VEXDREN-2710 file (C-alpha; in Angstrom, 1 decimal):
% VEXDREN-2710
k/r/px/py/pz
1/MET/-22.2/-26.8/-34.7
2/ASP/-24.1/-23.8/-35.6
3/ILE/-27.8/-24.8/-36.1
4/GLY/-27.9/-22.8/-39.5
5/ALA/-25.3/-25.5/-40.8
6/ILE/-27.6/-28.0/-40.2
7/GLU/-29.3/-27.6/-43.9
8/GLY/-25.6/-28.6/-45.3
9/PHE/-26.5/-32.8/-44.1
10/THR/-30.2/-32.5/-44.0
11/SER/-31.4/-30.9/-47.3
12/GLU/-31.7/-32.2/-51.1
13/ALA/-30.5/-29.1/-52.3
14/LYS/-27.2/-29.2/-50.3
15/ASN/-26.9/-32.9/-49.5
16/PRO/-28.3/-34.6/-52.9
17/ALA/-28.9/-38.2/-52.8
18/ASN/-27.6/-38.0/-49.7
19/GLN/-23.8/-37.9/-50.9
20/LYS/-22.4/-37.0/-47.4
21/ASN/-23.6/-40.5/-45.9
22/VAL/-25.7/-38.8/-43.4
23/GLU/-27.5/-41.6/-41.1
24/VAL/-28.9/-39.2/-38.1
25/VAL/-28.2/-35.6/-37.2
26/ASP/-28.4/-35.6/-33.5
27/LEU/-29.0/-32.3/-31.7
28/GLU/-29.2/-31.0/-28.2
29/LEU/-30.9/-27.9/-27.8
30/PRO/-31.4/-25.4/-24.2
31/SER/-34.7/-24.9/-24.9
32/LEU/-35.9/-28.9/-24.9
33/GLU/-34.5/-29.3/-21.7
34/LYS/-37.4/-29.3/-19.9
35/TYR/-38.4/-32.3/-21.6
36/ALA/-36.0/-34.6/-20.6
37/GLY/-36.6/-38.1/-21.3
38/LEU/-38.1/-37.3/-24.8
39/ARG/-36.1/-37.6/-27.9
40/LEU/-37.8/-35.9/-31.1
41/VAL/-36.7/-37.7/-34.6
42/ASP/-37.8/-35.9/-37.6
43/THR/-37.7/-38.7/-40.7
44/PRO/-37.9/-38.5/-44.5
45/GLY/-40.8/-39.0/-46.2
46/LEU/-42.3/-42.2/-46.6
47/GLY/-43.5/-43.7/-49.9
48/SER/-40.1/-44.0/-51.8
49/ILE/-38.9/-47.5/-52.9
50/PHE/-34.7/-46.2/-53.0
51/LYS/-32.8/-47.1/-49.9
52/TYR/-31.5/-43.5/-49.3
53/HIS/-35.1/-42.1/-49.0
54/MET/-36.6/-44.8/-46.9
55/GLU/-33.6/-46.4/-44.4
56/THR/-33.9/-44.2/-41.4
57/SER/-38.0/-43.7/-41.9
58/GLU/-38.5/-47.8/-41.6
59/ASN/-35.8/-48.0/-38.9
60/TRP/-37.8/-45.6/-36.9
61/LEU/-41.5/-46.7/-37.3
62/PRO/-41.4/-49.6/-35.2
63/GLU/-39.8/-47.6/-32.2
64/VAL/-42.2/-44.7/-32.6
65/GLY/-43.8/-43.5/-28.8
66/CYS/-45.9/-40.4/-30.2
67/ALA/-46.4/-40.0/-34.0
68/LEU/-46.9/-36.1/-35.0
69/LEU/-48.1/-36.3/-38.6
70/ALA/-47.6/-33.3/-40.4
71/ILE/-50.3/-32.7/-42.7
72/SER/-50.5/-30.1/-44.9
73/SER/-53.9/-28.2/-44.6
74/ASP/-53.9/-26.8/-48.5
75/ARG/-54.7/-30.2/-49.5
76/PRO/-57.2/-33.1/-49.2
77/LEU/-56.4/-36.0/-47.0
78/ALA/-54.5/-38.1/-49.5
79/GLU/-54.9/-42.3/-49.3
80/ASN/-50.7/-42.7/-48.7
81/ASP/-51.5/-40.1/-45.0
82/LEU/-54.0/-42.6/-44.4
83/GLN/-51.8/-45.8/-44.9
84/LEU/-49.2/-44.0/-43.0
85/ILE/-51.7/-43.9/-39.6
86/ARG/-53.0/-47.6/-40.4
87/ASP/-49.3/-48.1/-40.5
88/LEU/-48.8/-46.0/-37.5
89/ARG/-51.7/-47.6/-35.4
90/LYS/-50.0/-50.9/-35.3
91/HIS/-46.6/-49.3/-33.9
92/THR/-48.3/-46.8/-31.2
93/PRO/-51.5/-45.5/-29.3
94/LYS/-50.6/-42.0/-29.7
95/ILE/-51.0/-40.4/-33.2
96/VAL/-51.8/-36.7/-33.3
97/LEU/-52.5/-35.0/-36.6
98/LEU/-50.9/-31.4/-37.0
99/LEU/-52.5/-29.5/-40.1
100/THR/-49.4/-26.7/-41.3
101/LYS/-49.8/-24.1/-43.4
102/VAL/-53.1/-22.6/-41.3
103/ASP/-51.7/-19.2/-42.4
104/LEU/-53.5/-19.7/-45.8
105/LEU/-56.6/-20.2/-44.3
106/SER/-59.3/-17.8/-42.5
107/GLN/-60.5/-18.9/-39.1
108/ALA/-64.1/-20.3/-40.8
109/GLN/-61.9/-21.9/-43.1
110/GLN/-59.4/-23.5/-40.5
111/LYS/-62.9/-24.8/-38.8
112/GLU/-63.9/-26.3/-41.9
113/VAL/-60.2/-28.0/-42.3
114/VAL/-60.4/-29.6/-39.4
115/HIS/-63.9/-30.7/-39.3
116/PHE/-63.5/-32.2/-42.9
117/PHE/-60.4/-34.1/-41.6
118/ARG/-61.9/-35.5/-38.5
119/THR/-65.0/-36.7/-40.6
120/ALA/-62.6/-38.4/-42.8
121/LEU/-60.4/-39.8/-40.5
122/GLN/-63.6/-41.7/-38.9
123/LYS/-65.4/-42.3/-41.7
124/GLU/-62.0/-44.4/-43.1
125/LEU/-60.5/-45.4/-39.9
126/HIS/-63.1/-45.6/-37.5
127/GLU/-61.2/-43.3/-35.2
128/GLU/-60.7/-39.9/-33.7
129/PHE/-57.5/-38.4/-33.7
130/PRO/-56.1/-35.4/-32.0
131/ILE/-55.6/-32.4/-34.2
132/PHE/-53.3/-29.5/-34.1
133/LEU/-53.1/-26.2/-36.4
134/TYR/-49.6/-25.2/-37.0
135/SER/-47.9/-22.5/-38.6
136/ILE/-44.3/-21.2/-38.9
137/ARG/-45.7/-17.6/-40.6
138/SER/-48.2/-16.3/-38.7
139/GLU/-49.1/-16.6/-34.6
140/THR/-46.1/-19.4/-34.7
141/GLU/-45.8/-18.8/-31.1
142/GLN/-49.4/-19.8/-30.1
143/TRP/-49.5/-22.6/-32.2
144/LYS/-46.2/-24.1/-30.8
145/GLU/-47.4/-23.3/-27.3
146/ARG/-50.5/-25.3/-27.5
147/VAL/-48.5/-28.2/-29.1
148/GLU/-46.0/-28.4/-26.3
149/SER/-48.3/-27.8/-23.2
150/GLU/-51.1/-30.5/-24.6
151/ILE/-48.3/-32.8/-26.4
152/PHE/-44.7/-32.3/-25.0
153/HIS/-45.5/-31.5/-21.6
154/PRO/-47.8/-34.4/-20.5
155/LEU/-45.4/-36.8/-22.0
156/SER/-42.1/-35.6/-20.4
157/ILE/-44.0/-35.3/-16.8
158/ASN/-45.8/-38.9/-17.4
159/ARG/-42.8/-40.4/-19.4
160/LYS/-43.0/-44.0/-17.4
161/GLU/-46.8/-44.0/-17.5
162/GLU/-46.4/-43.4/-21.0
163/LEU/-43.5/-45.8/-21.9
164/GLY/-45.6/-48.7/-20.6
165/ASN/-48.7/-47.6/-22.2
166/ILE/-46.7/-47.6/-25.8
167/LEU/-44.9/-50.7/-25.0
168/GLN/-48.3/-52.6/-24.0
169/HIS/-50.0/-51.2/-27.4
170/LYS/-47.0/-52.7/-29.3
171/VAL/-47.2/-56.2/-27.4
172/GLN/-51.0/-56.2/-27.9
173/SER/-50.7/-55.3/-31.4
174/LEU/-48.4/-58.2/-31.9
175/GLY/-50.8/-60.4/-30.3
176/GLU/-53.8/-60.0/-31.9
177/GLY/-52.0/-60.4/-35.2
178/CYS/-51.0/-63.8/-33.9
179/LEU/-54.8/-64.5/-33.1
180/SER/-55.8/-64.3/-36.5
181/TYR/-53.7/-67.4/-37.7
182/LEU/-54.8/-69.1/-34.4
183/GLU/-58.2/-68.7/-35.4
184/ILE/-57.5/-70.0/-38.9
185/ALA/-55.7/-72.9/-37.1
186/LEU/-58.8/-73.5/-35.2
187/LYS/-61.6/-72.8/-37.6
188/THR/-59.7/-75.5/-39.8
189/SER/-59.9/-78.0/-36.9
190/LEU/-63.1/-77.9/-36.5
191/GLN/-64.1/-78.9/-39.4
192/ALA/-61.5/-81.5/-40.5
193/ASP/-63.6/-84.0/-39.4
194/LEU/-66.1/-83.1/-42.2
195/ASN/-63.7/-82.8/-45.4
196/ARG/-60.5/-81.7/-44.4
197/GLU/-59.2/-82.4/-48.2
198/GLN/-62.3/-80.5/-49.5
199/LEU/-61.8/-77.7/-47.3
200/LYS/-58.3/-77.0/-48.7
201/GLN/-59.0/-77.4/-52.2
202/GLN/-62.0/-74.5/-51.6
203/ILE/-58.9/-72.0/-50.1
204/LEU/-56.1/-73.5/-52.4
205/ASN/-57.9/-73.0/-55.8
206/GLU/-56.7/-72.8/-59.4
207/ARG/-57.6/-68.8/-58.6
208/VAL/-54.1/-68.8/-56.1
209/ASN/-52.1/-71.6/-57.8
210/TYR/-48.5/-70.7/-57.1
211/GLU/-47.5/-71.8/-60.8
212/LEU/-49.5/-69.7/-62.2
213/ILE/-48.9/-66.9/-59.9
214/ARG/-45.0/-67.5/-60.8
215/GLU/-45.8/-67.1/-64.5
216/GLU/-47.4/-63.5/-63.9
217/ILE/-44.9/-62.3/-61.6
218/SER/-41.5/-63.8/-63.7
219/LEU/-43.2/-62.2/-66.9
220/ILE/-43.4/-59.0/-65.3
221/ALA/-40.0/-59.2/-64.1
222/ARG/-38.6/-60.5/-67.5
223/GLU/-40.6/-57.7/-69.7
224/ASN/-39.4/-54.7/-67.5
225/SER/-35.7/-56.4/-67.4
226/LEU/-35.6/-55.9/-71.3
227/GLN/-36.2/-52.4/-71.3
228/THR/-33.9/-51.3/-68.9
229/ARG/-31.2/-51.3/-71.4
230/GLU/-33.0/-49.2/-73.9
231/ILE/-34.7/-46.3/-71.4
232/ILE/-31.0/-45.6/-70.1
233/GLN/-29.2/-45.6/-73.6
234/ASN/-31.8/-43.4/-75.0
235/TYR/-31.8/-41.3/-72.0
236/LEU/-27.8/-41.0/-72.3
237/GLU/-28.0/-40.5/-76.2
238/LYS/-30.4/-37.6/-75.6
239/PHE/-29.7/-35.7/-73.0
240/HIS/-25.8/-36.3/-72.5
241/GLU/-23.8/-37.4/-75.6
242/PRO/-24.0/-34.6/-77.6
243/GLN/-23.5/-32.4/-75.0
244/LEU/-20.6/-34.4/-73.8
245/LYS/-18.6/-35.1/-77.1
246/LYS/-18.9/-31.1/-77.8
247/LYS/-17.7/-30.3/-74.2
248/LEU/-14.7/-32.9/-74.4
249/VAL/-14.0/-32.1/-78.1
250/GLU/-13.4/-28.2/-77.0
251/MET/-11.8/-29.1/-73.8
252/LEU/-9.4/-31.1/-75.6
253/GLN/-8.7/-28.2/-78.5
254/LYS/-7.9/-26.2/-75.6
255/GLU/-5.5/-29.0/-74.0
256/LEU/-3.3/-29.6/-76.9
257/PRO/-1.4/-26.5/-77.7
258/SER/0.6/-27.0/-74.5
259/TRP/1.1/-30.5/-75.0
260/LYS/5.2/-31.1/-76.4
261/GLY/7.2/-33.6/-77.7
262/ASN/7.0/-36.8/-80.1
263/VAL/4.0/-38.5/-81.1
264/GLY/5.1/-41.6/-78.2
265/LYS/4.8/-38.6/-75.9
266/LEU/1.6/-36.6/-77.6
267/THR/-0.3/-40.2/-77.5
268/HIS/0.7/-41.0/-73.6
269/ARG/0.0/-37.4/-72.4
270/TYR/-3.6/-37.8/-74.6
271/GLU/-4.5/-41.3/-73.3
272/ASP/-3.8/-39.8/-69.8
273/TRP/-6.1/-36.8/-69.9
274/ARG/-8.5/-38.9/-72.0
275/ARG/-8.8/-41.5/-68.9
276/GLU/-9.0/-38.8/-66.0
277/VAL/-11.6/-36.5/-67.9
278/LEU/-13.8/-39.6/-69.0
279/THR/-13.5/-41.0/-65.6
280/GLU/-14.8/-37.6/-63.8
281/GLU/-17.8/-36.7/-66.4
282/ILE/-19.0/-40.2/-66.7
283/SER/-19.1/-40.4/-62.7
284/HIS/-20.4/-37.3/-62.3
285/ILE/-23.3/-38.3/-64.7
286/SER/-23.5/-41.6/-63.1
287/LYS/-23.8/-39.9/-59.8
288/THR/-26.4/-36.8/-60.6
289/GLU/-28.5/-38.3/-63.0
290/HIS/-29.3/-42.4/-62.2
291/GLN/-32.7/-41.4/-60.9
292/HIS/-33.6/-41.0/-64.4
293/PHE/-32.6/-44.6/-65.3
294/PHE/-35.1/-46.2/-62.8
295/GLY/-38.2/-46.6/-65.1
296/THR/-38.5/-50.0/-65.2
297/LEU/-37.6/-50.5/-61.6
298/LYS/-40.1/-48.6/-60.4
299/LYS/-42.5/-50.3/-63.2
300/ALA/-41.5/-53.5/-62.3
301/HIS/-42.4/-52.3/-58.5
302/ALA/-45.6/-51.1/-59.1
303/SER/-46.6/-54.5/-61.5
304/LEU/-45.4/-56.7/-58.8
305/SER/-47.4/-54.9/-55.9
306/ARG/-50.3/-55.0/-57.8
307/SER/-50.1/-58.8/-58.9
308/LEU/-49.4/-59.6/-55.3
309/GLU/-52.0/-57.6/-53.6
310/ALA/-54.3/-59.1/-56.3
311/PHE/-53.2/-62.9/-55.1
312/ARG/-53.6/-61.6/-51.4
313/ASN/-57.2/-60.6/-52.1
314/LEU/-58.3/-64.0/-53.8
315/LEU/-56.5/-65.9/-51.1
316/ASN/-58.3/-63.7/-48.2
317/GLN/-61.7/-64.0/-50.2
318/ASN/-61.1/-67.8/-50.6
319/ILE/-60.5/-68.0/-46.8
320/GLU/-63.2/-65.9/-46.0
321/ARG/-66.0/-67.0/-48.2
322/VAL/-65.0/-70.8/-46.6
323/LEU/-64.2/-69.5/-42.9
324/GLY/-65.3/-66.7/-42.5
325/LEU/-61.4/-65.3/-41.3
326/ARG/-59.2/-62.9/-42.8
327/LEU/-55.4/-62.9/-42.8
328/ALA/-53.6/-60.5/-41.2
329/GLU/-52.1/-57.5/-42.8
330/ALA/-48.6/-57.9/-44.3
331/ASP/-46.0/-55.5/-46.2
332/TRP/-43.1/-55.9/-48.1
333/LYS/-40.3/-53.6/-49.3
334/ILE/-37.2/-54.0/-51.8
335/GLU/-33.9/-51.8/-52.0
336/VAL/-31.6/-51.3/-54.2
337/ALA/-27.9/-50.9/-54.3
338/GLU/-25.8/-48.0/-56.6
339/PRO/-22.8/-48.5/-58.4
340/HIS/-20.3/-46.9/-56.2
341/GLN/-18.1/-45.8/-59.5
342/PRO/-18.5/-46.4/-63.0
343/ASP/-16.1/-49.1/-64.7
344/ILE/-14.1/-45.9/-67.5
345/ARG/-12.0/-47.8/-69.7
346/ALA/-10.3/-46.5/-72.8
347/GLY/-8.9/-48.4/-75.7
348/ARG/-5.5/-47.9/-77.3
349/THR/-5.3/-44.5/-79.4
350/PHE/-3.1/-46.6/-82.0
351/ASP/-3.3/-50.4/-83.2
352/PHE/0.3/-49.6/-84.0
353/HIS/3.1/-48.5/-80.9
354/PHE/4.3/-45.3/-82.0
355/GLY/6.7/-45.2/-79.3
356/LEU/8.8/-47.3/-81.4
357/ILE/9.2/-45.4/-84.0
358/TRP/8.6/-42.1/-83.1
359/PHE/12.0/-40.4/-84.3
360/LEU/11.3/-41.3/-87.8
361/ILE/7.7/-39.3/-87.4
362/PRO/8.4/-35.3/-87.8
363/MET/5.5/-33.7/-86.1
364/PHE/6.1/-30.4/-87.7
365/ILE/4.7/-32.2/-90.6
366/PHE/2.4/-34.7/-88.9
367/ARG/1.2/-33.1/-85.8
368/PRO/-2.3/-31.5/-87.3
369/LEU/-2.9/-35.2/-88.3
370/PHE/-2.4/-36.9/-85.0
371/GLU/-4.5/-33.8/-83.1
372/ARG/-7.5/-34.4/-85.7
373/HIS/-7.5/-38.1/-84.9
374/TYR/-7.3/-37.6/-81.3
375/LEU/-10.4/-35.5/-81.3
376/ASN/-12.2/-38.0/-83.4
377/GLU/-11.2/-40.7/-81.0
378/VAL/-12.0/-38.9/-77.6
379/THR/-16.2/-38.6/-79.2
380/ASN/-16.2/-42.5/-79.9
381/GLU/-14.7/-42.9/-76.4
382/VAL/-17.9/-41.1/-75.3
383/PHE/-20.3/-43.0/-76.8
384/VAL/-18.4/-46.3/-75.2
385/ASN/-18.2/-45.5/-71.8
386/LEU/-21.7/-43.9/-71.8
387/SER/-22.8/-47.6/-73.1
388/ARG/-20.8/-49.0/-70.3
389/LEU/-22.6/-46.7/-68.1
390/ALA/-25.8/-47.6/-69.2
391/ALA/-24.8/-51.4/-69.0
392/GLN/-23.4/-51.2/-65.2
393/TRP/-26.7/-49.9/-64.5
394/GLU/-28.6/-51.9/-66.3
395/ASP/-27.2/-55.0/-64.4
396/ARG/-27.6/-53.5/-61.1
397/ILE/-31.4/-52.6/-61.7
398/ASN/-32.0/-55.9/-63.2
399/LYS/-30.3/-57.1/-60.2
400/ALA/-32.9/-55.4/-57.8
401/ILE/-35.9/-56.7/-60.3
402/GLU/-34.6/-60.1/-60.1
403/GLY/-34.7/-59.7/-56.4
404/MET/-37.8/-58.4/-56.0
405/LYS/-39.0/-61.3/-58.4
406/LYS/-37.6/-63.4/-55.5
407/GLN/-38.7/-62.0/-52.9
408/ALA/-42.4/-61.7/-54.4
409/LEU/-42.1/-65.5/-55.0
410/LYS/-41.1/-66.2/-51.4
411/TYR/-43.9/-64.1/-50.2
412/VAL/-46.3/-65.9/-52.2
413/GLN/-44.8/-69.6/-51.3
414/ASP/-44.5/-68.5/-47.4
415/GLU/-48.4/-67.4/-47.6
416/LEU/-49.3/-70.7/-49.4
417/ALA/-47.1/-72.7/-47.1
418/THR/-48.5/-71.1/-43.8
419/VAL/-52.2/-71.5/-44.9
420/GLU/-51.7/-75.1/-46.2
421/ALA/-49.9/-76.2/-43.4
422/LEU/-52.8/-74.8/-40.8
423/LEU/-55.1/-76.5/-43.2
424/SER/-53.2/-79.9/-43.1
425/ARG/-52.7/-80.0/-39.4
426/PRO/-53.3/-83.8/-38.4
427/HIS/-56.9/-84.2/-36.2
428/GLY/-56.8/-83.8/-32.4
429/GLN/-55.3/-80.4/-32.2
430/THR/-58.7/-78.5/-32.0
431/GLU/-58.5/-78.3/-27.9
432/GLU/-54.8/-77.7/-27.7
433/ILE/-55.1/-74.4/-30.5
434/ARG/-58.1/-73.4/-28.8
435/ARG/-56.3/-73.4/-25.2
436/THR/-53.3/-71.1/-27.0
437/ILE/-56.0/-68.9/-28.2
438/ASP/-57.6/-68.7/-25.0
439/GLU/-54.3/-68.0/-23.2
440/LEU/-53.6/-65.2/-25.6
441/LYS/-57.0/-63.8/-25.2
442/GLY/-56.3/-63.8/-21.7
443/GLN/-52.9/-62.0/-21.7
444/LEU/-54.5/-59.4/-24.2
445/GLU/-57.3/-58.6/-21.8
446/ARG/-55.0/-58.5/-18.8
447/LEU/-53.1/-55.8/-20.6
448/ARG/-56.1/-53.8/-21.5
449/ALA/-57.2/-53.9/-18.1
END
C-alpha cells in the first residue's frame, strides 16, 4: 500500500467516526529496520467517552514500554497532560516529553518553554522527565536525529534489559497498590482490640452512607434521561426536519412525472420510493449527526464522575483521619453502543385499498389529486421517522446512562464493601497481615535492587 493512502483509514476527515471499522494500521518501513525489536504505536487521543475514540488507546496503555508524549509547545501544560503522565507512570518507568511546533519559537523562547515545563512537572509530579524538541517544518532532521539516537537507538540495542526494567516497573506498581490495602488491614487489626466497632463507624459514617449516595446517583441518571428525547428532538426539528421535508418534496416532484399506471400501481411505486429515500436520508443523519445527540450522556458522565470523586474524597478523608492512610487511586470508564441501522417504517398511504377499484378511477382526472396527497403525506413521514430516530437514540443513550449509574453504584458498593471487610476482620490476623506485608515489601525491594 502506498504510504499516502494511510490517511484514508486513520484521519477523521476521510474516515469519520471510524466508518471503515479500522482497529489497527500496522506498517513496516525499511527506514525502521535498524530498530528491530521495537514497535512504535501511534494511538488516538485520550479523554473521550466514546468507544471509537478510546478503545485503541486504552487497550495499549497497560502494554506501553516507553511513552513518547507529544505536547504542543505553543500552549501551557494542561491538567489532562499531567493526568495522562500520572496514568502512564503506573505502566512504564520511561516517559519522554516531545514538545512539538518549536519552529514557532525563537531559541530563547524554546529554552524558556523547556524551563517552564521542567518547573511545572517538578512542582506537580515531583519528578524530572526527559524533554525533546521537535518540528516538522524547520530543522526536522536535526530533531529527528536526536530522538533516534537518544531514545530509539538505546532501546533497540538494550532491548532485553529495557524490557526487564519495564516488566519490573509494572509488577512493582501493582505490588505497591496491594500494599496500600494491606496497610489499611494492618492498621485496622492493630486497633481492633481498642474499639473496632467505633473505628468502623468513624470511617463509614453518614457522609459515605450508601443509600444517600445511591439516591444522588439515581437522581443524576433520572434527570438526564428525562432530557434526552427533548434534546435530540429539538436538534432534529431545528436543523434537519425543514430541510429534509423540502428535499423530499422536490425529489418527489421530479419523480412523479415518470410514474405511469393506475392508482394502485402509482401508490405502490410511491411507497417503494418513500421507503428507499427515507431509509437512506435518515440513516445518513443518524450516522453523521449522532454526536449532537450525546448532550445528556456527557452531562451524566460528568455529574457521576464528580459524585464518585466526592464520595471517594470523603472516604479517603475518613480513612486518613482515623488511620493516617489513603486508598490507592482508582479509575472507571463507560462505553456507548450506537444503533447499527435506524428503524424506518412508513404507514399505508391510504386507509382504503384503491388497488381493488383502480378501474373505476380515471387517472387523467384524479391523478393531480393523488399527487398532492403524496406530496403532503411524505412530509408527515419525515416527521414520524425523525421522531422514531430520536426515540431509538433516546433508548440507546438512556441505556448507557443507566449502565453508568449501575457501574457507579457498583463502584461505591465495592469500595464500601472492601473497606468494611477490612475493618470487620476478626481478631488474630495482625501477624498474618504483617507477614504478608513484609513478604511483599521484601519482594518489591528485591525488584528495586
